C-alpha positions in Angstrom: 0.0 0.0 0.0 1.5 3.3 -1.1 -0.6 5.5 1.2 -0.8 4.9 4.9 -4.1 5.4 6.6 -3.9 7.4 9.8 -5.4 5.5 12.8 -4.5 7.9 15.6 -7.8 9.4 16.9 -6.0 12.4 18.5 -4.5 13.3 15.1 -7.9 12.9 13.4 -9.6 15.2 15.9 -7.9 18.2 14.5 -9.8 20.5 12.1 -8.3 20.7 8.7 -7.2 23.9 7.0 -9.2 25.1 3.9 -7.7 24.6 0.5 -6.4 27.8 -1.0 -7.5 26.9 -4.6 -9.6 24.5 -6.6 -6.4 23.5 -8.4 -4.7 22.5 -5.1 -7.9 20.7 -4.0 -8.2 18.7 -7.3 -4.6 17.6 -7.0 -5.2 16.4 -3.4 -8.5 14.8 -4.6 -6.7 12.8 -7.2 -4.2 11.6 -4.6 -7.1 10.6 -2.3 -8.9 8.6 -5.1 -5.6 6.8 -5.7 -5.3 6.0 -2.0 -8.9 5.0 -1.8 -8.4 2.5 -4.6 -5.9 0.7 -2.5 -8.6 0.0 0.1 -12.0 -1.6 0.3 -13.5 1.8 1.5 -16.0 4.1 -0.2 -14.7 7.4 1.2 -11.5 9.1 2.3 -10.7 12.5 3.9 -7.3 14.2 3.3 -6.4 14.1 7.0 -6.7 10.3 6.9 -3.5 10.2 4.8 -1.8 13.0 6.6 -2.8 16.0 4.4 -4.1 18.9 6.4 -6.6 20.3 3.9 -10.4 20.3 3.6 -10.7 17.8 0.7 -12.5 14.5 0.7 -13.5 11.9 -1.9 -16.5 9.5 -2.1 -16.7 6.6 -4.5 -19.9 4.7 -4.1 -21.3 4.9 -7.6 -19.0 7.4 -9.3 -15.9 9.3 -7.9 -16.8 12.6 -6.2 -14.2 15.1 -5.1 -15.3 17.8 -2.5 -13.1 20.8 -1.9 -13.8 22.8 1.2 -17.2 21.1 1.6 -19.9 22.5 3.9 -23.3 21.0 4.7 -25.6 23.9 4.0 -28.9 22.0 4.4 -29.9 18.9 6.4 -33.2 17.2 7.0 -34.7 14.1 8.7 -32.5 12.1 11.1 -31.7 8.4 10.6 -29.5 5.8 12.3 -26.8 4.1 10.3 -24.2 1.4 11.0 -20.8 2.9 10.0 -17.3 1.7 9.6 -14.1 3.6 9.0 -10.7 2.9 7.3 -9.0 4.7 10.3 -10.7 2.3 12.8 -10.7 -1.1 11.2 -13.1 -3.6 12.8 -15.1 -0.8 14.5 -18.8 -0.6 13.5 -20.9 2.0 15.2 -24.5 3.0 15.0 -24.5 6.8 14.3 -27.2 9.4 13.9 -27.0 11.1 10.5 -29.3 13.1 8.2 -31.4 11.4 5.5 -31.1 14.4 3.1 -28.2 16.9 2.8 -27.2 19.8 0.6 -23.5 20.2 0.3 -21.6 23.3 -1.1 -18.1 22.7 -2.3 -15.6 25.1 -4.1 -15.3 22.8 -7.1 -19.0 22.4 -7.8 -20.9 25.5 -9.1 -24.2 24.4 -7.4 -24.8 22.7 -4.1 -25.0 18.9 -4.4 -28.0 16.9 -3.0 -27.5 13.6 -1.3 -30.5 11.6 -0.3 -30.8 8.3 1.6 -33.6 7.2 -0.7 -31.4 7.5 -3.7 -28.2 6.1 -2.2 -28.0 5.7 1.6 -24.3 4.7 1.7 -23.3 7.7 -0.4 -25.4 10.1 1.7 -23.9 8.9 5.0 -20.4 8.6 3.5 -20.4 12.3 2.5 -21.4 13.3 6.1 -18.8 10.9 7.5 -15.9 12.4 5.4 -16.9 16.0 6.0 -16.9 15.2 9.7 -13.3 14.0 9.4 -12.3 17.4 7.8 -13.9 19.1 10.8 -12.0 17.0 13.4 -14.9 14.5 14.1 -14.9 10.8 13.8 -17.8 8.3 13.8 -17.1 7.7 17.5 -18.2 11.3 18.1 -21.6 10.5 16.4 -22.5 7.3 18.2 -26.1 7.2 19.3 -26.8 7.0 23.0 -28.7 3.8 22.6 -25.8 2.2 20.7 -23.1 3.4 23.1 -23.2 0.3 25.1 -23.5 -1.9 22.0 -20.4 -0.8 20.1 -19.2 -3.7 18.1 -15.5 -4.6 17.5 -15.1 -7.3 14.9 
């Protein structure tokens, strides 16, 4: 594996710096897609491979690069069982939104992600944006699931 996935929770709990340009973000995004292809994951944030910039990628159906992404709209909460490349073997029930609207510097219009269209993609986008903001799935665990956290 060419790219090493960061597994240190303390390092992942730091907020990433914004990208200065779309060009810089696209270069990082290409690196992230390459790193993601070396795994069995569906999403990756820059800080998971040691890059301190607000860029993440999602590859559920097609590859999506998000530069300086911000969730600008969110509706209807759901519970979802999540895993993470930085915490292999951990599967946690989290609370997420069923519909989100995401603004990113490299997309002219906000992107809509909907659980009904693709649940995994919708949750993955939220998961990766959380990484960029210094949050992990452990920070999103539901109260009901806290006692039932699974380690496989």
